[in-house]
VOPAGU-2260 file (C-alpha; in pm, 1 decimal, decimal comma):
REM VOPAGU-2260
SITE   aa  ch    i         X         Y         Z
SITE  UNK   A    0   -2779,0    -613,4    4762,0
SITE  UNK   A    1   -2937,7    -514,7    5103,0
SITE  UNK   A    2   -3071,5    -163,6    5126,9
SITE  UNK   A    3   -2834,5      78,2    5301,1
SITE  UNK   A    4   -3102,8     155,4    5556,6
SITE  UNK   A    5   -3096,3    -208,1    5674,7
SITE  UNK   A    6   -2720,0    -185,9    5733,9
SITE  UNK   A    7   -2770,5     132,1    5936,7
SITE  UNK   A    8   -3042,4     -29,1    6150,3
SITE  UNK   A    9   -2828,4    -330,5    6222,9
SITE  UNK   A   10   -2548,5    -103,4    6340,8
SITE  UNK   A   11   -2781,0      79,4    6583,4
SITE  UNK   A   12   -2912,0    -248,7    6731,1
SITE  UNK   A   13   -2558,2    -367,1    6788,3
SITE  UNK   A   14   -2473,3     -41,3    6961,4
SITE  UNK   A   15   -2780,6     -66,9    7186,7
SITE  UNK   A   16   -2693,8    -422,7    7287,5
SITE  UNK   A   17   -2341,9    -318,6    7374,8
SITE  UNK   A   18   -2478,5     -36,1    7596,8
SITE  UNK   A   19   -2671,6    -286,3    7813,9
SITE  UNK   A   20   -2345,1    -453,8    7904,8
SITE  UNK   A   21   -2202,9    -120,6    8029,7
SITE  UNK   A   22   -1885,7    -128,7    7822,1
SITE  UNK   A   23   -1583,6      83,6    7909,0
SITE  UNK   A   24   -1506,9     422,6    7753,2
SITE  UNK   A   25   -1239,2     277,6    7521,5
SITE  UNK   A   26   -1472,3       8,9    7392,8
SITE  UNK   A   27   -1744,4     265,0    7325,9
SITE  UNK   A   28   -1495,8     478,7    7131,3
SITE  UNK   A   29   -1396,3     179,2    6913,8
SITE  UNK   A   30   -1759,8      97,7    6843,5
SITE  UNK   A   31   -1833,5     458,1    6748,3
SITE  UNK   A   32   -1534,5     462,6    6511,2
SITE  UNK   A   33   -1645,4     136,4    6348,3
SITE  UNK   A   34   -1998,3     272,6    6307,4
SITE  UNK   A   35   -1862,3     595,2    6156,3
SITE  UNK   A   36   -1656,6     392,8    5902,4
SITE  UNK   A   37   -1964,3     189,7    5809,0
SITE  UNK   A   38   -2174,5     502,2    5759,2
SITE  UNK   A   39   -1904,4     663,2    5542,6
SITE  UNK   A   40   -1877,5     351,1    5324,9
SITE  UNK   A   41   -2254,9     343,9    5281,8
SITE  UNK   A   42   -2252,4     713,3    5189,2
SITE  UNK   A   43   -1991,0     651,3    4916,2
SITE  UNK   A   44   -2204,9     369,1    4773,5
SITE  UNK   A   45   -2508,0     599,3    4762,6
SITE  UNK   A   46   -2303,1     870,0    4583,6
SITE  UNK   A   47   -2178,6     619,8    4324,9
SITE  UNK   A   48   -2531,2     489,3    4265,4
SITE  UNK   A   49   -2665,1     840,5    4208,5
SITE  UNK   A   50   -2373,7     951,7    3984,3
SITE  UNK   A   51   -2508,7     778,2    3674,3
SITE  UNK   A   52   -2881,7     729,2    3612,8
SITE  UNK   A   53   -3025,7     564,3    3309,4
SITE  UNK   A   54   -3331,8     711,7    3153,1
SITE  UNK   A   55   -3532,1     610,1    2847,3
SITE  UNK   A   56   -3406,2     766,2    2525,4
SITE  UNK   A   57   -3642,1     944,2    2284,9
SITE  UNK   A   58   -3616,4     663,6    2026,8
SITE  UNK   A   59   -3749,8     320,3    2123,6
SITE  UNK   A   60   -3492,2      75,8    2253,6
SITE  UNK   A   61   -3216,3     339,0    2302,8
SITE  UNK   A   62   -3054,8     415,2    2640,3
SITE  UNK   A   63   -2887,1     744,1    2725,6
SITE  UNK   A   64   -2635,3     775,9    3011,7
SITE  UNK   A   65   -2671,2    1099,6    3209,7
SITE  UNK   A   66   -2400,5    1203,0    3453,4
SITE  UNK   A   67   -2593,9    1366,9    3738,3
SITE  UNK   A   68   -2306,2    1418,7    3976,0
SITE  UNK   A   69   -2052,8    1551,6    3724,3
SITE  UNK   A   70   -1907,1    1899,8    3709,1
SITE  UNK   A   71   -2143,6    2120,1    3503,8
SITE  UNK   A   72   -1844,5    2257,7    3313,3
SITE  UNK   A   73   -1768,3    1909,6    3176,7
SITE  UNK   A   74   -2120,8    1840,8    3046,1
SITE  UNK   A   75   -2168,7    1896,6    2669,9
SITE  UNK   A   76   -2445,7    2138,8    2586,4
SITE  UNK   A   77   -2654,1    2156,1    2271,6
SITE  UNK   A   78   -2441,8    2445,6    2149,5
SITE  UNK   A   79   -2127,7    2231,2    2190,8
SITE  UNK   A   80   -2279,9    1949,5    1985,1
SITE  UNK   A   81   -2390,1    2191,9    1714,7
SITE  UNK   A   82   -2035,3    2333,3    1699,2
SITE  UNK   A   83   -1888,0    1984,9    1665,2
SITE  UNK   A   84   -2126,3    1905,7    1381,4
SITE  UNK   A   85   -2028,7    2229,4    1206,4
SITE  UNK   A   86   -1656,5    2146,6    1239,9
SITE  UNK   A   87   -1713,8    1802,1    1090,0
SITE  UNK   A   88   -1906,5    1948,8     797,9
SITE  UNK   A   89   -1629,0    2202,6     735,0
SITE  UNK   A   90   -1367,5    1924,8     739,9
SITE  UNK   A   91   -1568,3    1715,1     494,0
SITE  UNK   A   92   -1606,8    2015,7     264,0
SITE  UNK   A   93   -1232,9    2095,6     276,5
SITE  UNK   A   94   -1134,6    1737,3     196,2
SITE  UNK   A   95   -1380,4    1718,8     -90,7
SITE  UNK   A   96   -1253,4    2048,0    -236,2
SITE  UNK   A   97    -890,8    1933,6    -210,6
SITE  UNK   A   98    -975,5    1613,2    -394,6
SITE  UNK   A   99   -1159,9    1800,7    -668,9
SITE  UNK   A  100    -907,0    2082,8    -718,5
SITE  UNK   A  101    -567,1    1944,9    -613,3
SITE  UNK   A  102    -582,8    1570,6    -677,0
SITE  UNK   A  103    -555,2    1385,1   -1007,7
SITE  UNK   A  104    -869,0    1173,6   -1031,2
SITE  UNK   A  105    -905,8     865,8   -1252,5
SITE  UNK   A  106   -1187,6     622,3   -1307,0
SITE  UNK   A  107    -953,2     334,9   -1214,3
SITE  UNK   A  108    -667,7     304,1    -964,7
SITE  UNK   A  109    -358,6     446,7   -1137,7
SITE  UNK   A  110      10,7     478,1   -1051,6
SITE  UNK   A  111     206,5     746,7   -1237,1
SITE  UNK   A  112     582,3     714,7   -1281,4
SITE  UNK   A  113     861,9     820,5   -1508,9
SITE  UNK   A  114    1232,0     871,8   -1562,1
SITE  UNK   A  115    1441,1    1166,7   -1679,1
SITE  UNK   A  116    1806,0    1138,8   -1784,1
SITE  UNK   A  117    2051,3    1428,0   -1819,8
SITE  UNK   A  118    2383,7    1349,0   -1988,8
SITE  UNK   A  119    2715,9    1515,8   -2064,8
SITE  UNK   A  120    2947,5    1358,1   -2324,3
SITE  UNK   A  121    3292,7    1407,3   -2473,5
SITE  UNK   A  122    3479,3    1208,5   -2740,0
SITE  UNK   A  123    3821,5    1221,9   -2901,8
SITE  UNK   A  124    3704,2    1233,4   -3262,3
SITE  UNK   A  125    3477,2    1513,3   -3388,7
SITE  UNK   A  126    3124,1    1421,7   -3491,5
SITE  UNK   A  127    2806,6    1574,0   -3633,5
SITE  UNK   A  128    2569,5    1293,3   -3537,9
SITE  UNK   A  129    2232,7    1409,5   -3405,5
SITE  UNK   A  130    2276,1    1766,0   -3525,1
SITE  UNK   A  131    2095,8    1975,7   -3785,0
SITE  UNK   A  132    2197,5    1983,3   -4150,0
SITE  UNK   A  133    2386,8    2311,4   -4106,4
SITE  UNK   A  134    2634,6    2241,3   -3829,5
SITE  UNK   A  135    2999,6    2209,7   -3740,6
SITE  UNK   A  136    3206,0    1932,6   -3587,8
SITE  UNK   A  137    3179,6    1890,8   -3213,7
SITE  UNK   A  138    3353,6    1687,7   -2943,8
SITE  UNK   A  139    3122,3    1753,0   -2648,2
SITE  UNK   A  140    2753,1    1799,1   -2583,0
SITE  UNK   A  141    2481,1    1814,5   -2317,4
SITE  UNK   A  142    2174,7    1601,1   -2394,7
SITE  UNK   A  143    1848,4    1465,8   -2259,9
SITE  UNK   A  144    1868,8    1116,1   -2411,8
SITE  UNK   A  145    1567,7     973,0   -2231,9
SITE  UNK   A  146    1249,5    1097,6   -2068,1
SITE  UNK   A  147     965,6     855,6   -1996,7
SITE  UNK   A  148     617,3     877,9   -1849,6
SITE  UNK   A  149     411,1     572,5   -1758,4
SITE  UNK   A  150      69,9     489,2   -1614,4
SITE  UNK   A  151     -12,9     152,4   -1462,1
SITE  UNK   A  152    -283,7      -0,5   -1246,8
SITE  UNK   A  153    -557,2    -261,3   -1223,9
SITE  UNK   A  154    -872,7    -271,1   -1432,1
SITE  UNK   A  155    -999,1    -558,9   -1221,3
SITE  UNK   A  156    -857,1    -651,7    -881,7
SITE  UNK   A  157    -941,3    -993,9    -744,5
SITE  UNK   A  158    -915,5    -958,5    -366,3
SITE  UNK   A  159    -995,5   -1324,1    -303,1
SITE  UNK   A  160    -734,1   -1497,9    -521,2
SITE  UNK   A  161    -539,4   -1224,7    -700,9
SITE  UNK   A  162    -646,5   -1304,3   -1058,4
SITE  UNK   A  163    -596,2    -940,9   -1155,9
SITE  UNK   A  164    -633,3    -768,0   -1490,2
SITE  UNK   A  165    -363,3    -497,4   -1504,3
SITE  UNK   A  166    -264,6    -238,8   -1761,7
SITE  UNK   A  167      36,4     -25,2   -1851,3
SITE  UNK   A  168      69,0     274,0   -2080,2
SITE  UNK   A  169     414,5     432,0   -2126,5
SITE  UNK   A  170     556,4     712,0   -2339,8
SITE  UNK   A  171     914,9     803,3   -2423,7
SITE  UNK   A  172    1065,5    1125,2   -2549,7
SITE  UNK   A  173    1278,3    1102,8   -2864,9
SITE  UNK   A  174    1461,3    1362,4   -3071,4
SITE  UNK   A  175    1343,4    1439,6   -3419,7
SITE  UNK   A  176    1572,8    1318,4   -3695,5
SITE  UNK   A  177    1710,5    1530,5   -3853,3
SITE  UNK   A  178    1733,3    1726,5   -3530,6
SITE  UNK   A  179    1542,2    2051,4   -3491,2
SITE  UNK   A  180    1378,3    2238,9   -3208,2
SITE  UNK   A  181    1103,2    1978,9   -3167,6
SITE  UNK   A  182    1083,2    1626,4   -3034,3
SITE  UNK   A  183     846,5    1329,8   -3034,3
SITE  UNK   A  184     671,0    1158,3   -2746,0
SITE  UNK   A  185     603,7     804,6   -2865,2
SITE  UNK   A  186     410,0     518,8   -2710,0
SITE  UNK   A  187     644,2     246,5   -2585,7
SITE  UNK   A  188     431,4      14,5   -2370,6
SITE  UNK   A  189      56,6     -27,0   -2417,6
SITE  UNK   A  190     -79,3    -358,7   -2295,3
SITE  UNK   A  191    -322,2    -552,4   -2078,3
SITE  UNK   A  192    -191,7    -827,4   -1850,4
SITE  UNK   A  193    -403,0   -1097,8   -1689,2
SITE  UNK   A  194    -306,6   -1352,2   -1423,2
SITE  UNK   A  195    -517,4   -1664,7   -1477,2
SITE  UNK   A  196    -371,2   -1841,9   -1173,0
SITE  UNK   A  197    -413,6   -1720,6    -811,7
SITE  UNK   A  198    -136,3   -1485,8    -698,8
SITE  UNK   A  199    -230,8   -1459,5    -329,2
SITE  UNK   A  200    -148,6   -1818,9    -238,7
SITE  UNK   A  201     214,4   -1756,4    -141,9
SITE  UNK   A  202     556,5   -1728,1    -302,1
SITE  UNK   A  203     586,1   -2104,2    -343,1
SITE  UNK   A  204     316,9   -2116,2    -609,5
SITE  UNK   A  205     410,8   -2079,5    -979,5
SITE  UNK   A  206     320,2   -1761,1   -1166,7
SITE  UNK   A  207     158,6   -1716,6   -1507,7
SITE  UNK   A  208      61,3   -1400,4   -1696,9
SITE  UNK   A  209     -92,7   -1335,3   -2037,7
SITE  UNK   A  210       1,7    -999,8   -2194,3
SITE  UNK   A  211    -170,9    -851,0   -2497,7
SITE  UNK   A  212     -47,8    -533,6   -2663,2
SITE  UNK   A  213     276,6    -350,8   -2733,4
SITE  UNK   A  214     559,0    -466,7   -2505,9
SITE  UNK   A  215     922,0    -573,2   -2474,9
SITE  UNK   A  216     993,8    -920,9   -2605,3
SITE  UNK   A  217    1144,2   -1193,2   -2383,9
SITE  UNK   A  218    1473,1   -1232,0   -2570,3
SITE  UNK   A  219    1786,6   -1269,1   -2360,2
SITE  UNK   A  220    1864,2   -1049,8   -2061,8
SITE  UNK   A  221    1913,2    -686,7   -2158,1
SITE  UNK   A  222    1623,9    -666,2   -2403,3
SITE  UNK   A  223    1383,6    -733,6   -2115,0
SITE  UNK   A  224    1522,5    -464,5   -1884,4
SITE  UNK   A  225    1369,9    -118,8   -1895,5
SITE  UNK   A  226    1578,4     178,6   -2001,1
SITE  UNK   A  227    1581,0     309,6   -1644,5
SITE  UNK   A  228    1728,4     -14,5   -1500,8
SITE  UNK   A  229    2010,0     -95,9   -1743,1
SITE  UNK   A  230    2350,2     -83,9   -1568,6
SITE  UNK   A  231    2539,6      54,8   -1872,7
SITE  UNK   A  232    2455,9     387,2   -2035,1
SITE  UNK   A  233    2472,7     247,9   -2390,5
SITE  UNK   A  234    2290,5     -79,8   -2448,1
SITE  UNK   A  235    2452,8    -382,4   -2611,1
SITE  UNK   A  236    2508,6    -331,1   -2981,8
SITE  UNK   A  237    2308,4    -632,2   -3096,9
SITE  UNK   A  238    1988,5    -499,9   -2937,2
SITE  UNK   A  239    1955,5    -243,6   -3214,3
SITE  UNK   A  240    2160,2    -437,3   -3471,7
SITE  UNK   A  241    1930,1    -740,5   -3456,3
SITE  UNK   A  242    1616,0    -549,9   -3360,1
SITE  UNK   A  243    1548,7    -755,5   -3046,7
SITE  UNK   A  244    1545,5    -438,8   -2837,2
SITE  UNK   A  245    1237,8    -308,7   -3021,6
SITE  UNK   A  246     889,2    -334,7   -2880,3
SITE  UNK   A  247     648,1    -561,3   -3063,6
SITE  UNK   A  248     268,4    -584,1   -3073,1
SITE  UNK   A  249     119,5    -922,9   -2997,5
SITE  UNK   A  250      34,2   -1183,7   -2734,0
SITE  UNK   A  251     298,7   -1322,7   -2495,9
SITE  UNK   A  252     255,4   -1575,0   -2215,1
SITE  UNK   A  253     511,0   -1568,4   -1932,9
SITE  UNK   A  254     539,6   -1798,8   -1634,3
SITE  UNK   A  255     761,7   -1997,3   -1400,9
SITE  UNK   A  256     766,8   -2334,3   -1230,0
SITE  UNK   A  257     884,7   -2483,8    -898,5
SITE  UNK   A  258    1024,2   -2173,2    -723,8
SITE  UNK   A  259    1265,6   -2197,5    -432,1
SITE  UNK   A  260    1167,0   -1953,2    -157,0
SITE  UNK   A  261    1354,5   -1825,0     146,8
SITE  UNK   A  262    1126,4   -1592,4     343,1
SITE  UNK   A  263    1405,6   -1485,8     577,4
SITE  UNK   A  264    1589,8   -1316,0     291,7
SITE  UNK   A  265    1281,2   -1237,5      80,1
SITE  UNK   A  266    1431,7   -1457,8    -191,2
SITE  UNK   A  267    1242,3   -1636,4    -467,5
SITE  UNK   A  268    1415,2   -1827,7    -749,8
SITE  UNK   A  269    1201,6   -2036,1    -989,6
SITE  UNK   A  270    1364,2   -2348,7   -1122,7
SITE  UNK   A  271    1222,5   -2276,4   -1469,7
SITE  UNK   A  272    1113,2   -1951,0   -1629,7
SITE  UNK   A  273     946,5   -1964,6   -1969,3
SITE  UNK   A  274     778,0   -1743,6   -2227,2
SITE  UNK   A  275     607,6   -1804,6   -2559,9
SITE  UNK   A  276     435,2   -1558,3   -2787,8
SITE  UNK   A  277     323,6   -1440,8   -3129,6
SITE  UNK   A  278     377,7   -1082,1   -3254,1
SITE  UNK   A  279     353,8    -873,2   -3571,4
SITE  UNK   A  280     730,3    -854,3   -3602,1
SITE  UNK   A  281     769,8    -512,6   -3769,4
SITE  UNK   A  282     820,0    -294,9   -3461,7
SITE  UNK   A  283     615,8     -62,6   -3240,4
SITE  UNK   A  284     322,0     161,9   -3327,0
SITE  UNK   A  285     256,6      -3,4   -3665,2
SITE  UNK   A  286      15,1    -251,6   -3814,2
SITE  UNK   A  287     155,7    -573,1   -3953,5
SITE  UNK   A  288     303,6    -540,2   -4302,4
SITE  UNK   A  289     219,7    -896,3   -4408,1
SITE  UNK   A  290      -4,0   -1185,3   -4312,2
SITE  UNK   A  291     275,2   -1385,2   -4148,8
SITE  UNK   A  292     333,2   -1360,9   -3776,7
SITE  UNK   A  293     658,7   -1389,7   -3583,2
SITE  UNK   A  294     693,3   -1653,8   -3312,4
SITE  UNK   A  295     918,7   -1641,4   -3010,9
SITE  UNK   A  296    1007,5   -1855,3   -2711,3
SITE  UNK   A  297    1243,4   -1841,0   -2416,0
SITE  UNK   A  298    1340,7   -2071,6   -2129,4
SITE  UNK   A  299    1576,6   -2007,1   -1837,0
SITE  UNK   A  300    1685,4   -2243,9   -1559,8
SITE  UNK   A  301    1806,6   -2126,2   -1219,2
SITE  UNK   A  302    2014,7   -2375,0   -1021,8
SITE  UNK   A  303    1804,4   -2518,5    -735,1
SITE  UNK   A  304    2035,1   -2427,6    -446,0
SITE  UNK   A  305    1964,4   -2259,5    -111,8
SITE  UNK   A  306    2028,0   -1895,6     -36,0
SITE  UNK   A  307    2370,3   -1946,0     124,0
SITE  UNK   A  308    2514,1   -2143,0    -169,1
SITE  UNK   A  309    2788,7   -1987,7    -382,8
SITE  UNK   A  310    2584,8   -2086,5    -688,4
SITE  UNK   A  311    2282,1   -1884,5    -580,9
SITE  UNK   A  312    2131,5   -1680,5    -867,6
SITE  UNK   A  313    2315,7   -1871,4   -1138,3
SITE  UNK   A  314    2075,1   -1871,0   -1432,9
SITE  UNK   A  315    2119,5   -2009,5   -1783,8
SITE  UNK   A  316    1877,2   -1914,9   -2059,8
SITE  UNK   A  317    1809,2   -1964,9   -2428,9
SITE  UNK   A  318    1593,2   -1754,6   -2664,8
SITE  UNK   A  319    1445,6   -1818,9   -3008,7
SITE  UNK   A  320    1271,9   -1585,6   -3252,3
SITE  UNK   A  321    1124,4   -1698,9   -3585,8
SITE  UNK   A  322    1025,4   -1411,4   -3812,4
SITE  UNK   A  323     922,8   -1318,7   -4165,9
SITE  UNK   A  324    1003,8    -994,8   -4345,0
SITE  UNK   A  325     908,8    -843,4   -4679,7
SITE  UNK   A  326    1159,5    -849,6   -4967,5
SITE  UNK   A  327    1105,0    -655,9   -5289,9
SITE  UNK   A  328    1290,9    -729,4   -5612,8
SITE  UNK   A  329    1385,6    -469,9   -5877,4
SITE  UNK   A  330    1039,5    -494,6   -6030,0
SITE  UNK   A  331     867,5    -424,9   -5698,3
SITE  UNK   A  332     741,5    -781,7   -5651,2
SITE  UNK   A  333     721,3    -858,3   -5280,2
SITE  UNK   A  334     822,6   -1195,1   -5139,7
SITE  UNK   A  335     883,5   -1311,0   -4785,7
SITE  UNK   A  336    1220,5   -1395,1   -4635,8
SITE  UNK   A  337    1317,9   -1522,3   -4295,8
SITE  UNK   A  338    1439,2   -1303,4   -4011,4
SITE  UNK   A  339    1543,7   -1542,1   -3735,0
SITE  UNK   A  340    1719,6   -1476,9   -3403,9
SITE  UNK   A  341    1890,9   -1716,3   -3163,2
SITE  UNK   A  342    2028,3   -1631,7   -2821,6
SITE  UNK   A  343    2209,1   -1779,2   -2523,0
SITE  UNK   A  344    2274,2   -1607,2   -2190,5
SITE  UNK   A  345    2425,9   -1664,6   -1845,7
SITE  UNK   A  346    2338,8   -1458,4   -1540,5
SITE  UNK   A  347    2511,7   -1474,2   -1202,0
SITE  UNK   A  348    2448,7   -1225,0    -923,0
SITE  UNK   A  349    2586,2   -1327,0    -585,5
SITE  UNK   A  350    2631,0   -1006,7    -388,6
SITE  UNK   A  351    2875,2    -837,0    -414,7
SITE  UNK   A  352    2993,6   -1008,5    -737,1
SITE  UNK   A  353    2804,2   -1041,1   -1062,7
SITE  UNK   A  354    2854,4   -1167,4   -1417,8
SITE  UNK   A  355    2632,6   -1146,0   -1725,1
SITE  UNK   A  356    2709,3   -1293,3   -2064,6
SITE  UNK   A  357    2487,4   -1288,9   -2369,3
SITE  UNK   A  358    2531,3   -1424,4   -2720,6
SITE  UNK   A  359    2291,4   -1355,7   -3009,9
SITE  UNK   A  360    2292,0   -1444,8   -3377,6
SITE  UNK   A  361    2067,2   -1327,4   -3661,1
SITE  UNK   A  362    1991,7   -1473,1   -4003,0
SITE  UNK   A  363    1820,3   -1248,2   -4255,4
SITE  UNK   A  364    1735,7   -1331,2   -4614,3
SITE  UNK   A  365    1798,3   -1073,8   -4888,6
SITE  UNK   A  366    1747,9   -1035,1   -5263,7
SITE  UNK   A  367    2020,3    -935,8   -5507,9
SITE  UNK   A  368    1987,0    -723,8   -5819,5
SITE  UNK   A  369    1915,5   -1033,1   -6027,2
SITE  UNK   A  370    1656,5   -1157,6   -5776,9
SITE  UNK   A  371    1894,4   -1428,5   -5658,6
SITE  UNK   A  372    1913,8   -1389,8   -5283,7
SITE  UNK   A  373    2112,0   -1515,8   -4992,0
SITE  UNK   A  374    2129,6   -1501,1   -4613,8
SITE  UNK   A  375    2313,0   -1245,5   -4402,1
SITE  UNK   A  376    2449,1   -1384,0   -4077,7
SITE  UNK   A  377    2515,0   -1137,1   -3797,2
SITE  UNK   A  378    2646,1   -1199,6   -3448,4
SITE  UNK   A  379    2673,3   -1004,0   -3126,4
SITE  UNK   A  380    2787,3   -1078,9   -2774,0
SITE  UNK   A  381    2885,1    -905,1   -2454,1
SITE  UNK   A  382    3039,1    -989,0   -2116,6
SITE  UNK   A  383    2987,3    -775,4   -1805,8
SITE  UNK   A  384    3168,1    -807,4   -1471,5
SITE  UNK   A  385    3052,0    -595,2   -1180,0
SITE  UNK   A  386    3119,5    -548,5    -810,7
SITE  UNK   A  387    2871,5    -377,0    -575,6
SITE  UNK   A  388    2922,4    -241,0    -226,9
SITE  UNK   A  389    2700,4     -38,4       4,4
SITE  UNK   A  390    2380,5     -86,1     201,8
SITE  UNK   A  391    2100,0       7,2     -37,5
SITE  UNK   A  392    2006,0    -355,9    -109,6
SITE  UNK   A  393    2065,8    -485,3     244,6
SITE  UNK   A  394    1730,5    -565,4     398,3
SITE  UNK   A  395    1815,5    -435,1     747,2
SITE  UNK   A  396    1924,2     -97,6     606,8
SITE  UNK   A  397    1632,7     -67,1     365,9
SITE  UNK   A  398    1400,8    -106,8     664,8
SITE  UNK   A  399    1547,2     214,4     805,6
SITE  UNK   A  400    1465,4     416,4     492,7
SITE  UNK   A  401    1275,9     736,2     554,6
SITE  UNK   A  402     941,5     823,1     404,7
SITE  UNK   A  403    1096,5    1057,1     149,0
SITE  UNK   A  404    1340,7     933,8    -117,0
SITE  UNK   A  405    1634,2     879,6     119,1
SITE  UNK   A  406    1813,5     545,7      96,9
SITE  UNK   A  407    2159,2     424,8     201,6
SITE  UNK   A  408    2412,6     482,2     -76,6
SITE  UNK   A  409    2555,8     199,4    -285,7
SITE  UNK   A  410    2828,2     184,5    -549,1
SITE  UNK   A  411    2876,7     -45,4    -846,8
SITE  UNK   A  412    3194,1     -70,1   -1053,8
SITE  UNK   A  413    3184,4    -270,7   -1376,8
SITE  UNK   A  414    3373,6    -370,3   -1689,8
SITE  UNK   A  415    3205,4    -464,9   -2018,2
SITE  UNK   A  416    3323,9    -608,6   -2347,3
SITE  UNK   A  417    3070,3    -571,2   -2629,7
SITE  UNK   A  418    3116,6    -689,4   -2988,6
SITE  UNK   A  419    2888,0    -691,0   -3291,7
SITE  UNK   A  420    2942,5    -806,7   -3650,0
SITE  UNK   A  421    2650,3    -709,3   -3879,2
SITE  UNK   A  422    2766,0    -936,5   -4166,1
SITE  UNK   A  423    3004,1   -1218,9   -4094,2
SITE  UNK   A  424    3065,9   -1273,1   -4465,7
SITE  UNK   A  425    3232,8    -932,8   -4492,8
SITE  UNK   A  426    3564,0    -838,1   -4339,0
SITE  UNK   A  427    3622,9    -515,7   -4154,7
SITE  UNK   A  428    3273,6    -427,8   -4038,0
SITE  UNK   A  429    3298,8    -562,2   -3679,9
SITE  UNK   A  430    3294,0    -316,3   -3390,4
SITE  UNK   A  431    3418,7    -384,3   -3036,4
SITE  UNK   A  432    3335,6    -155,7   -2744,9
SITE  UNK   A  433    3524,1    -184,0   -2415,4
SITE  UNK   A  434    3359,3      -2,6   -2124,3
SITE  UNK   A  435    3461,0      77,4   -1768,9
SITE  UNK   A  436    3214,2     248,6   -1542,8
SITE  UNK   A  437    3083,3     338,9   -1201,2
SITE  UNK   A  438    2723,7     363,3   -1084,6
SITE  UNK   A  439    2638,9     555,9    -769,0
SITE  UNK   A  440    2290,8     490,9    -625,7
SITE  UNK   A  441    2178,8     790,7    -419,5
SITE  UNK   A  442    1818,0     691,7    -364,9
SITE  UNK   A  443    1568,2     431,7    -472,6
SITE  UNK   A  444    1500,3     617,3    -798,4
SITE  UNK   A  445    1816,1     822,9    -842,6
SITE  UNK   A  446    2163,7     727,3    -964,9
SITE  UNK   A  447    2473,5     878,7   -1124,0
SITE  UNK   A  448    2660,1     691,2   -1399,4
SITE  UNK   A  449    3007,2     741,1   -1536,6
SITE  UNK   A  450    3118,3     540,4   -1844,8
SITE  UNK   A  451    3439,9     540,2   -2045,5
SITE  UNK   A  452    3396,1     368,3   -2385,3
SITE  UNK   A  453    3670,9     264,7   -2623,6
SITE  UNK   A  454    3552,5     191,3   -2980,1
SITE  UNK   A  455    3776,6     -37,0   -3184,8
SITE  UNK   A  456    3701,2    -115,7   -3552,7
SITE  UNK   A  457    3819,9    -400,5   -3772,1
SITE  UNK   A  458    3812,9    -158,0   -4062,4
SITE  UNK   A  459    4168,8     -29,5   -4086,8
SITE  UNK   A  460    4045,1     298,4   -4234,6
SITE  UNK   A  461    3864,2     388,0   -3911,7
SITE  UNK   A  462    4055,1     504,7   -3608,6
SITE  UNK   A  463    3969,4     401,1   -3255,9
SITE  UNK   A  464    3763,8     647,8   -3054,2
SITE  UNK   A  465    3735,3     712,9   -2682,5
SITE  UNK   A  466    3406,2     837,8   -2542,9
SITE  UNK   A  467    3335,4     976,3   -2193,9
SITE  UNK   A  468    2979,6     983,4   -2061,9
SITE  UNK   A  469    2844,8    1124,7   -1735,0
SITE  UNK   A  470    2476,2    1073,2   -1673,9
SITE  UNK   A  471    2234,2    1162,1   -1395,2
SITE  UNK   A  472    1912,9     958,9   -1389,2
SITE  UNK   A  473    1617,8    1023,1   -1163,3
SITE  UNK   A  474    1268,9     883,9   -1147,1
SITE  UNK   A  475     937,2     975,3    -993,3
């Protein structure tokens, strides 16, 4: 770029040449104005060039920009920099103190959750169930039937492929029996879960997990659903009657194959879901009581249809459980008898309609007084019809949810027929429960449930009973 002095000299020469030609007054005025504009432009360039000067920094290779033409009030002084450093140190100290004194710290990443249920009940017939030895008949009661606390997280997180090693530890409150002023807080879930296949490759890829520890068993539908997610207040009778609702300790492999995926609706439906495992077979929080292990397997097929089909979410499943239990004769000699379970289930959930049906049968060996045994056959089944309306599960409305626990409200009305016969060889011991209910979902973790149960007995000596339950369930 030519030096500004050269431009100025050229302007003067041009002015001198024009003077020799004796220009008119107007022409001289134009030339003077042009020269003035040139000088002003050159002056602005000189000011811009002097505004920022680069000087060598104290450390080798560093350059510091110094604003020489700036307002002195806008230039940071050493005292200003020292004050900024002090503010940063104070902020770091405050954050560190808050983490140490007001934050739960774990050695691994942990998510804490839980559920609390408050219930009010009333029934036609008086009862003393769940009370102390010295009590009177009652028809109504307030209870806390369930309170859970769980911890979950990753022991090893694979950021490249998602082959994570996760854990879960859960506790559940339970009343003492016979009831007194105390209660128990028992371990429900305690397991490690590993994903041997990549999980970050997309929804189209099949899933596989290996779970070791105490866990729910993959038998049917309702036995696999947590207490906080079951639609009916009282679970199906055969869950406790056949023992398939109990946790077991062992190793279970779960997976699926050939999933159908619709990203627009965030929908994933595997063609085949399967599970196979081996467990102790004698319930939670106990060592095995014999050397035999129980084996289980489950398979479920979802119809391969697109999201808009009326048959979407139609799933048919079958479950099998092969167990051994201890039998003692009158002399105390222990032998082993079978304790097998078979199940069949149908699941259909096409918003707003839904249907679930489940059938289960148990076969348990027993010994008589003369050591000649037999087999008890028990059977249970239930059918649930439900209708849901509201916006809580609509994707467009869920996207508007606030950062607290606010969600659009939804409502679910249902009817259930539940029947269980503990011994099909005996007459009069079958129980049928008919239930009508309403679930109101206030938030993602909060719902109100209202159930009306009618108990009918095949035993002519027992009268039918109506039960009314109102339950508020909230999670954290």
